[in-house]
C-alpha positions as CSV (number, residue, x, y, z in Angstrom):
1,M,-14.7,15.2,-20.9
2,S,-16.0,11.8,-21.6
3,L,-15.7,11.3,-25.3
4,S,-17.0,7.9,-26.3
5,Y,-15.7,5.8,-29.1
6,L,-19.1,6.0,-30.9
7,E,-18.9,9.8,-30.7
8,A,-15.3,9.8,-31.9
9,V,-16.0,7.6,-35.0
10,V,-19.1,9.5,-35.9
11,V,-17.6,12.9,-35.5
12,G,-14.4,11.8,-37.3
13,A,-16.3,10.5,-40.3
14,V,-18.4,13.7,-40.5
15,Q,-15.3,15.8,-40.2
16,G,-13.5,13.9,-43.0
17,V,-16.5,14.3,-45.3
18,T,-17.6,17.9,-44.4
19,E,-14.0,19.3,-44.5
20,L,-13.9,18.6,-48.2
21,F,-17.5,18.8,-49.2
22,P,-18.4,22.5,-49.5
23,V,-20.7,22.4,-46.4
24,S,-18.4,23.5,-43.6
25,S,-16.9,20.9,-41.2
26,L,-16.7,23.4,-38.3
27,G,-20.4,24.4,-38.9
28,H,-21.5,20.8,-38.6
29,A,-19.2,20.2,-35.7
30,V,-20.9,23.0,-33.8
31,V,-24.5,22.5,-35.0
32,L,-25.0,18.7,-35.0
33,P,-24.1,18.1,-31.3
34,A,-26.4,20.9,-30.3
35,L,-29.2,19.4,-32.3
36,I,-28.6,15.9,-30.8
37,G,-28.4,17.4,-27.3
38,G,-27.6,15.5,-24.1
39,Q,-24.2,14.1,-23.6
40,W,-23.2,14.8,-27.2
41,E,-23.8,18.5,-26.7
42,R,-21.8,18.6,-23.5
43,D,-18.9,16.5,-24.8
44,L,-18.6,18.2,-28.2
45,N,-18.5,21.9,-27.4
46,V,-15.9,23.5,-29.6
47,A,-16.5,27.0,-28.1
48,A,-15.6,25.9,-24.5
49,P,-12.3,27.4,-23.4
50,E,-9.5,24.8,-23.3
51,S,-11.9,22.1,-24.3
52,P,-10.4,18.6,-24.8
53,Y,-12.6,18.5,-27.9
54,L,-10.1,20.8,-29.5
55,A,-7.3,18.2,-29.1
56,F,-9.6,15.7,-30.8
57,I,-10.3,18.1,-33.7
58,V,-6.5,18.5,-34.1
59,G,-6.2,14.8,-34.8
60,L,-9.0,14.9,-37.3
61,H,-7.5,17.8,-39.2
62,V,-4.1,16.0,-39.5
63,A,-5.8,12.9,-40.7
64,T,-7.8,14.9,-43.3
65,A,-4.6,16.6,-44.6
66,L,-2.9,13.2,-44.9
67,A,-5.8,11.9,-47.0
68,L,-5.4,14.9,-49.3
69,L,-1.6,14.3,-49.6
70,V,-2.3,10.6,-50.4
71,F,-4.9,11.4,-53.1
72,F,-2.9,14.3,-54.7
73,W,0.6,12.7,-54.3
74,R,1.5,13.1,-58.0
75,D,0.6,16.8,-57.8
76,W,2.6,17.4,-54.7
77,L,5.6,15.7,-56.2
78,R,5.4,18.2,-59.1
79,I,4.8,21.1,-56.7
80,I,7.6,20.3,-54.3
81,G,9.9,19.5,-57.2
82,G,9.0,22.9,-58.7
83,F,9.7,24.6,-55.4
84,V,13.1,23.0,-55.1
85,T,14.2,23.7,-58.7
86,S,12.9,27.3,-58.3
87,L,15.2,27.9,-55.4
88,R,18.1,26.0,-57.0
89,Y,18.0,27.9,-60.3
90,R,16.4,31.1,-59.0
91,R,13.6,31.1,-61.5
92,I,9.9,30.7,-61.9
93,Q,9.4,29.2,-65.3
94,T,7.9,25.7,-65.4
95,S,4.3,24.9,-64.5
96,G,5.5,23.1,-61.3
97,E,7.5,26.1,-60.2
98,R,4.7,28.6,-60.9
99,L,2.1,26.4,-59.1
100,A,4.4,26.0,-56.1
101,W,4.7,29.7,-55.6
102,L,1.1,30.3,-56.3
103,I,0.2,28.0,-53.5
104,I,2.8,29.4,-51.1
105,L,1.7,33.0,-51.7
106,A,-2.0,32.2,-51.7
107,T,-1.7,30.5,-48.3
108,I,-0.2,33.5,-46.6
109,P,-3.4,35.6,-46.1
110,V,-5.3,32.7,-44.4
111,G,-2.2,31.8,-42.3
112,I,-2.0,35.3,-40.9
113,A,-5.8,35.6,-40.3
114,G,-5.8,32.2,-38.7
115,L,-3.1,33.1,-36.2
116,L,-4.8,36.4,-35.3
117,L,-8.5,35.5,-35.4
118,E,-9.1,31.8,-35.0
119,H,-9.5,31.8,-31.3
120,L,-11.7,34.9,-31.3
121,F,-14.0,33.5,-34.0
122,R,-14.2,30.1,-32.4
123,T,-15.0,31.2,-28.9
124,V,-17.3,34.1,-29.8
125,L,-19.0,32.7,-32.9
126,G,-18.5,29.0,-32.5
127,K,-21.9,28.5,-31.0
128,P,-24.9,26.7,-32.5
129,I,-27.1,29.6,-33.5
130,P,-24.3,31.8,-35.2
131,A,-23.0,28.6,-36.9
132,A,-26.5,27.8,-38.3
133,A,-26.8,31.4,-39.6
134,F,-23.4,31.1,-41.3
135,L,-24.4,27.8,-42.9
136,I,-27.3,29.7,-44.5
137,A,-24.8,32.4,-45.6
138,N,-22.5,29.7,-47.0
139,G,-25.4,28.3,-49.1
140,L,-26.3,31.8,-50.4
141,V,-22.7,32.6,-51.3
142,M,-22.3,29.4,-53.3
143,G,-25.7,29.9,-55.0
144,L,-24.8,33.5,-55.9
145,G,-21.4,32.3,-57.2
146,E,-23.0,29.8,-59.5
147,W,-25.5,32.4,-60.8
148,L,-22.8,35.0,-61.5
149,R,-20.7,32.3,-63.3
150,R,-23.7,31.3,-65.5
151,R,-24.4,35.0,-66.2
152,A,-20.7,35.6,-67.2
153,S,-20.7,32.5,-69.4
154,A,-23.9,33.6,-71.1
155,R,-22.4,37.0,-71.9
156,A,-19.3,35.4,-73.3
157,V,-21.3,33.1,-75.6
158,A,-23.7,35.7,-76.9
159,P,-21.3,37.5,-79.3
160,A,-20.3,34.2,-80.8
161,R,-23.9,33.4,-81.5
162,D,-24.3,36.8,-83.2
163,E,-21.5,36.0,-85.5
164,L,-22.8,32.5,-86.2
165,A,-19.7,31.0,-84.6
166,V,-21.7,28.4,-82.8
167,A,-21.9,26.5,-86.0
168,A,-18.3,25.5,-85.5
169,T,-18.7,24.8,-81.8
170,P,-19.0,21.2,-80.6
171,P,-22.2,20.2,-78.8
172,G,-22.3,21.0,-75.1
173,S,-19.8,23.9,-75.2
174,G,-22.4,26.6,-74.6
175,A,-22.9,28.5,-71.4
176,K,-24.3,25.6,-69.5
177,G,-21.5,23.3,-70.5
178,T,-18.6,25.6,-70.3
179,A,-17.4,24.5,-66.9
180,A,-17.6,20.8,-67.8
181,S,-16.0,21.0,-71.2
182,S,-13.2,23.2,-70.2
183,S,-12.2,20.8,-67.5
184,R,-11.9,17.8,-69.9
185,S,-8.4,16.9,-71.1
186,A,-7.4,15.3,-74.3
187,P,-7.8,11.5,-74.3
188,G,-5.2,9.9,-72.0
189,T,-4.6,8.7,-68.6
190,E,-6.0,10.1,-65.3
191,A,-2.5,11.2,-64.4
192,Q,-2.1,13.1,-67.7
193,A,-5.5,14.8,-67.1
194,D,-4.3,15.8,-63.6
195,A,-1.1,17.2,-65.0
196,D,-3.1,19.1,-67.6
197,S,-5.2,20.6,-64.9
198,D,-2.1,21.6,-62.9
199,A,-0.6,23.2,-66.0
200,R,-3.8,25.3,-66.5
201,L,-3.7,26.4,-62.9
202,A,-0.1,27.4,-63.3
203,T,-1.0,29.9,-66.0
204,M,-3.1,31.9,-63.4
205,R,-2.0,35.4,-62.6
206,L,-0.3,35.7,-59.2
207,G,-2.8,38.3,-58.0
208,T,-5.7,36.0,-59.0
209,G,-4.2,33.1,-57.2
210,V,-3.6,35.1,-54.0
211,G,-7.2,36.4,-54.2
212,I,-8.6,32.9,-54.4
213,G,-6.4,31.8,-51.5
214,A,-7.5,34.8,-49.4
215,A,-11.1,33.7,-49.7
216,Q,-10.2,30.8,-47.4
217,T,-10.1,33.3,-44.5
218,L,-13.9,33.4,-44.5
219,A,-13.8,29.7,-43.4
220,L,-12.7,30.9,-40.0
221,L,-16.3,31.7,-39.5
222,P,-18.1,28.5,-38.3
223,G,-20.5,27.5,-41.1
224,I,-18.6,29.0,-44.0
225,S,-16.9,26.2,-46.1
226,R,-13.3,26.5,-47.0
227,S,-13.7,24.6,-50.2
228,G,-17.0,26.3,-51.0
229,V,-15.8,29.9,-50.8
230,T,-12.5,29.0,-52.5
231,M,-14.3,27.4,-55.4
232,V,-16.6,30.3,-55.7
233,A,-13.6,32.7,-55.9
234,G,-12.0,30.3,-58.5
235,L,-15.2,30.2,-60.6
236,L,-15.5,34.0,-60.6
237,A,-11.9,34.2,-61.7
238,G,-12.8,32.1,-64.8
239,L,-11.7,28.6,-63.7
240,S,-13.7,25.5,-64.6
241,H,-15.5,23.7,-61.8
242,R,-12.9,20.9,-61.9
243,D,-9.9,23.2,-61.9
244,A,-11.5,25.4,-59.1
245,A,-12.1,22.3,-57.0
246,R,-8.5,20.9,-57.5
247,F,-7.0,24.3,-56.6
248,A,-9.2,24.5,-53.6
249,F,-8.1,21.1,-52.4
250,L,-4.4,21.9,-53.1
251,L,-4.7,25.2,-51.2
252,A,-6.5,23.5,-48.3
253,T,-3.8,20.8,-47.7
254,P,-1.1,23.0,-46.2
255,V,-3.6,25.1,-44.3
256,I,-5.3,22.1,-42.7
257,L,-1.9,20.4,-42.0
258,A,-0.4,23.5,-40.5
259,A,-3.5,24.1,-38.3
260,G,-3.2,20.6,-37.0
261,A,0.6,20.7,-36.6
262,L,0.4,24.0,-34.7
263,K,-1.8,22.5,-32.0
264,L,-0.3,19.0,-32.1
265,P,1.2,19.4,-28.6
266,D,-2.4,19.6,-27.3
267,L,-2.8,15.9,-28.2
268,F,0.0,15.0,-25.8
269,G,-0.8,17.6,-23.1
270,P,-3.6,17.9,-20.5
271,L,-6.2,18.4,-23.2
272,G,-5.6,15.1,-24.8
273,A,-5.3,13.1,-21.6
274,G,-7.5,10.0,-21.5
275,I,-8.8,10.3,-25.0
276,H,-5.8,9.1,-27.1
277,G,-7.7,6.0,-28.2
278,Q,-10.7,8.0,-29.2
279,I,-8.5,10.4,-31.1
280,L,-6.9,7.5,-33.0
281,A,-10.3,6.0,-33.9
282,G,-11.8,9.3,-35.0
283,S,-8.7,10.1,-37.0
284,I,-8.9,6.8,-38.9
285,A,-12.6,7.5,-39.6
286,A,-11.7,11.1,-40.8
287,F,-8.9,9.8,-43.1
288,V,-11.2,7.2,-44.7
289,G,-14.0,9.8,-45.0
290,A,-11.8,12.4,-46.5
291,L,-10.2,10.0,-49.0
292,L,-13.5,8.8,-50.3
293,S,-14.9,12.3,-50.4
294,V,-12.1,13.9,-52.4
295,R,-12.2,10.9,-54.8
296,F,-15.9,11.5,-55.3
297,L,-15.7,15.3,-55.5
298,E,-12.8,15.3,-58.0
299,R,-15.0,13.4,-60.4
300,Y,-18.2,15.2,-59.5
301,F,-17.0,18.6,-60.3
302,R,-15.9,17.6,-63.8
303,V,-19.5,17.9,-65.0
304,R,-21.5,19.3,-62.0
305,T,-21.9,22.4,-60.0
306,L,-22.1,23.7,-56.4
307,T,-25.8,24.2,-56.6
308,P,-26.9,21.0,-54.7
309,F,-24.5,21.9,-51.8
310,A,-25.8,25.5,-51.8
311,V,-29.4,24.2,-51.5
312,Y,-28.4,21.8,-48.7
313,C,-26.5,24.4,-46.6
314,T,-29.3,26.9,-46.9
315,L,-32.1,24.4,-45.9
316,F,-30.1,22.7,-43.2
317,G,-28.9,26.0,-41.7
318,A,-32.5,27.3,-41.8
319,V,-34.0,24.3,-40.1
320,A,-31.2,24.2,-37.5
321,L,-31.7,27.9,-36.8
322,V,-35.4,27.5,-36.2
323,V,-35.0,24.4,-34.0
324,L,-32.2,25.9,-31.9
325,S,-34.0,29.2,-31.5
326,V,-37.2,27.7,-30.2
327,R,-35.6,25.0,-28.0
């Protein structure tokens, strides 16, 4: 494999962005090289058995997880502290303790599925045409999730209107503004707003949290976004867009880190031979891309929805499917 530094930096940046944007990093990692063709398609074939490209992807995943840890460091201090006190005092009472166990238990389904199915899905379905089709499915799932959320919000608001309760409701708190308004905290610092969000997430029922976490297993399919399907599950469970996004990012951190750590030996074995410099360059690009992406998305989902990403995935997947099918 002859992975150039240009390929490494471009793919690293794309990985860092698409891993957190609800557009599927694996789907783009499979489809984009095929669309570009030539040397890129030969070098960046994720479905090839024992491909050195997999060692490269491991480095990018670790870098992305580190970016999430850096951005959510206050949250992880609360979560880890909650886990420690829960074990020490044998209780699950505080918001930190509840959130810690929610994340642990919600991560188990995708961990088991990843160990059993990741290789099969990557080698059988990790090809350009199936990935393009799953990108379309990813867009449709997010679009359907937003439609169901709006429908549920409209039904919830209707009885209040019948009782003239809207007269006492602040502007913007109707069906369209439910997600945005529910994610706003009382005036205060960003740190306090984040703590408030964590406290809201900690009130989630255990079964609900595990169900949202289990949605991540769909991201084993190339083209299905981890953050996208997790957010849709959170929205359908009644979370605001901001809280659904934060929970998706918190859930993704141990999964991405574990996936990278599990295959970390590949970086120093035969698969990583001769491309350590490219892995480092790509990982730096992935770290920067992921850090900028999560900073943007954490603010974006306070007032906006998944709809633009749904449209993008559907259109991009459709165009890619047509181009790859007739090539």
